[in-house]
N, C-alpha and C positions, 0 to 999 in steps of 0.2 A: 141479660140485657147486661147491658156493663154502664155502669151510669160513671161518675167523674174520673176522668184517667186521670192518673197520680202524672201530670204532664207539669217538667218544674218551665212558667211559663219566661223567666230572663229579663231583660231588657222588657222582652212584649207585651208585660204586663205595668209597665212604668206608667206612672200616672202621679201629674200636677193635680195636688188639691187646690180650692178655694178658702179661706178657712183659718180660722185659729187652729185648728185639728182635729185628724180623721172620726168621728161618731161611727158608728156599730149598733144598726137594726134590723132584729131577726125578723126574717120576712119569711110566707111560705109559698110555694106558686103551686096557680094552679091549676094547673095541669102537668105534665112532662114535659120539661124546657129543659132546650140547648142551654149551655152550659158555649161561650164562643170565647176566641181567641182578645179579639176586641171588638169593640160598640158599631155594628155594624154587619146585615146580612151577608157580607160576601168575606167573613171574617169563619175561620177555621171553629170545625166545631170540636171542642174537646174534650167535652162530659156533657152529664146530662141531670138533670136535678130530678127525681120521682114528682109525682103527683103528693103534692100535701107533702111533700119533703123541704126541710127548712134550711137556712142559707142566714150569712153574716150581711147586708151591705152597707156599702160602706161609701158610698158617692153614686150618682147618676149623672149621666150627661144634662149641659145645659137646656137642652132641647127634650127634657126627663122619657126619649125612649127608649132609652140601655141605661141600667144599673149592674155596678159591679161589684159582681157576688164573691163568698167565697165559702165553701163547703166542705169536710172532710180535710182540709191545708191546701186544696189546689184556688184559687182563684180566676176568674173570670168574667166576662159578660155577656147577662144574660135581659131578655125583653122585658122593660118597665110594664106595661100594662099586664100581666099574669106574676106582679111580684103584690104582693099582700099582709098587710101585716096591724096587728090589734093596738089600738090607740081608743083610749076614752070608750075602754069595754066594748068598741065596734069594728068589727074591721074592716079593710080599707085598705084602697088598690095605694102603693109605696110615694107613685110619685103625681097622685092627687093632693097628696096633704105631704108631702117632703118636708113642706116648712116647720112642721107642726112637728116631724118626725123627729126632727135636726138632723137629717142626711145631708150633709151637703156636698156641691158640686164638684164633679169631677174632671177631669179633661185630657183628652189619652191625647200621649205625646207620639203618632205615629209613624215619626220620622226616629227613632230610636226600635221602633218593630223590623226583624228580621223571618220571611218564612212565611206570614203568618196569612195574607190574604191570598184568597184564594185565586187559581188564571186569572188574567187579563181579558182578556178578550173572551167579547159577553159576561162581564162581571160588573158590566153600570147596572144599577135600579133598573127596573124597568117598567116599575107600577105597584102598586102592593094589596098585599093579601088582605081577603073580607073578613072583617071579624072576628070569630072565634070564642072561645069559653070567657071575654072579662068580663061581663055582666051575671058570671057565677061566680064570679072574685065575690059577689058580698052574701051570697044567699049558700057558699063553703066549695069544695073541692069541686071543680070541672070534671068527672072522670070520662077514662076512656072513650071515643066519642065512638060509636057500633056501625055495625057493618048489619047491613038489609033490614035497620028498625027488629033488631029481638033484643036490642037492650045488654047484649052482653058487647064486646071490648071484640074492636075484630084481631084476628090470628091467623095470617098468611101462613101457607104451608113453606115449605123451603124450593119445592118447585118455583115459586113465584117471587119470593125470593133473591132465587140463583137468575131468573132471567129477569127480574129488572135490574139485580148489578152488575151483568154483562153488558143488558141492553141498553149502555147508557145515550141516550139522546145528549143537546147541548142543556147545558142548566141556562134555567132564569133565576136571576134576583127579584127580588119584590120585599121592598120596607115590609118589616112586622118582622113573625118570627112564623117557621115553619111548625105547627099543633094543630094534635086534634082536633077538629069543629070548623078548622080554618074554609075561610071561599079560600080560591083557585077566579083570577078574573079570565075573559072567555080568549085574555089574549095570549094565558098559554096554552101550548097544544101540546093535549092528553094524548097517549101515545096506548094502544092494547096489549095487553094480555093471550094469551090464547087460553082458552077454555075458561075464561074466570071474567065474575064481575063488574068488575074495578079494572081500573086507565091505572097511569101513569104519567108521572115527569120529577125533572129533577131542580127542584126548587130550595133555593141559598143554599146549591152544593150539596140537596140531598134528597133522596129519591123517598117521596108520597105515594099511596098509593090514595087517590081520588074515586071521590064516587059520582061517577059520570052527569049525571041529571042536576045533581044538586053543583054539583065542582065543588065538593065538598073535600076535605084531608080524611079519609077514615083510619089512616094508619101511617107513623112516621118510621122508614129501616133505616134501622139502629146497626 
């Protein structure tokens, strides 16, 4: 699996900082977490932070939904609810203690970005992902969630991955981020995979495998 790709964002990553100086806070991802070229679900995925992987956070949007992160020299944006840091000996969600941690507000200048937003039609946000491993942030890393209640991470074979990639339905965009354990609302149509227990959809520009009865994401195809 390829984690953060070495992609130069150039002006696409341009931000205007409020405050006197840029603060740097070390944070960890509570689950495998996308890094996008901008602060929103309809921006291109440029890489991923592994579960419990560390990044530096230079700031978060005013709404607190997205934070700008840097890992291995590459900078992008990740969904803030899955980023935690240490504060006074406790693990806290970064955006819930942003002022205590000294994390400034950052504003993304979309006017300077080129070629980073995914296809326009169908790109409107049409709802929200449900939950996800946010609560697990305080108790430790949320492990890769599981297929079939076995306690082991799902690992689909090449046939499944190929089918999903070659049979792409119209994508749907939802507030939040596609992570293992997040729920997909009933408004999202799930597609069947021949001779396979799980179904799939393209959510926020990315294929995900979903357990149909719970509508929970069990695997993110990267």
